[in-house]
C-alpha angles and dihedrals in degrees: 000000000000117000118230116233114230111237114251109246115207114208114211115198117217091234089053091052091051093048090053092051093048087050093050090052090047092054095046102085097193092046091049095055091049088058098043096052088061094057127096115265094240089055090052089054090056094042094059088082094057094085142333089257094057092042089052093050097045091043093055112106089218091059089054090057092061094059124105119266093209113146114249095193145302128291112224130192117215114235104237144138089244097095095159091066113023117199121225135208134193133222113201118223129194113356094337124114136209087267088075090064106132100213142338095209129018099243102147087112128028101230118174094231097040129244134270138190111252100174139355118215126173097318100322123094129215107217133183139184109279089238135033118239112154112076090319091306132117131224114250136212135179107219132189105203093192098054094027087231118143140169134200113243109211122213116248108282095246090057102050094087100028135090093239118133113222132178126203134216132186126230115187130157113170090186091068103027142354089225121090135207130220115206118207124197114191143148110279090212131026093215100036100090092047096048098046104048121342090187097050122107090212124085134190116252136185131200128224130183128217118196122201087207095059094022090217138106127239136178117259119201127324128303118282137193123252136172117262091240096055107114112223098171118105099352126199114268116206134147090002089305133112114216127202123191124218126206095237141038115288092016101101129098143191128199127201106217099200097045092031092225123154117205139168115262110223111223133195108270120264112240114263094238094053112094100173133080121292110289100222114180097175138006115172148124137239129178088350092307116128114216133193131182122186127173121195104155136042139287091062090186090077122058145130132253111222127206124199120238117254090245092046089241092135144305133282133196109263101172137013116214132205115184096176097105089048089055091051088051093046108031088172086083093072118092094207092180089072130064118267089240093062114108088225097052093111120054109223138111129197113241104179147341110224116202113199125199087254102051093206086071095052116122145178127237114221131188115215125167108310096340142081115219133200108216118192111230088202103056107001094250118149144192141178117266099183145325121264133203119262118247093262096182092054095041093055092053093043113011093174092059127085115232132172115232105208144045123203115243097180148285128316113223115174109228138160094214111141122238102180144308098283115094143169113238 
């Protein structure tokens, strides 16, 4: 009688099955990338140590271009007399928390005069020394607060030993390239403005461009005239273009970085009875939309948000704002010691206008005394985002007065985009 052999039964533990699946994913390069691009940036920084393959993928500049450019929050600078070491705060947006704050002080480089944020641009920060010391110019740096990488931006070689004032702006669009551009606006000749017309309010300027790809400067275009009150430091980058505001009509510019074309930026007219400088409460961009808020008449609780036309032919009213319900809910915004007709009667500042993919979800971030507020641009509803510190220095000197403690210096976007080989461990 033949004996029957019992069939061999292979027992597969669930944990073994999961391990096999994980190994299959880890060995599938393209599938792994699809998974990694959906993870938080902080997790990606930790996962670089998993293996050489993971480190190579996450460190690849092309991989960083595929990451989301969602805003994690807003970077604030605390208004203080301590200009040598500015203190920064953070307002979380979306599902972020205050734990995502990138820094409290800029200490990636030990500069004798301290460091400050000049401009925020798609995850990278243009920073400078807090004080100028070298022929009226500052030291400049590009800093990635997520990876802690930074690089020093040298001034054009012909300016390093000359008394020529220059101001820098950053242009960076990671969806197009992982390289960034720095635009310098400076005087072409240190004596030109004095010899031509010492009484004139217009000065001659020259643009130079620095590329992170070539690490060198070059001239762009011919010299042009600008008003002395046009601010060329830390311009606003939107749609591949840097924008600079002037204090009067016909004194603003925009510069297309790719085409290297400089043009006049038309602005809404200043009221005829207004004899002072432009009163700009907000100038910013979101999702490639350029926004402007100016208030010249009371009540300052009601105003319009303007958006520039896509062809720069003018501005149109995008939103109408009524903060009266907010003031009722937070009466501490009212400076009762001033006349209601005063343009500073209500204590608030506009930090940021956030455009969402669905415009009905777009909102505005306001700073009122000791609070940050989210205000719906659709229906005017509002809610508190977080509490903010009081302006202690001003409060000590005038405890009966109402002051705001912060100014907004830009958005914080987590990115792995490289800036250089220098890094702060």
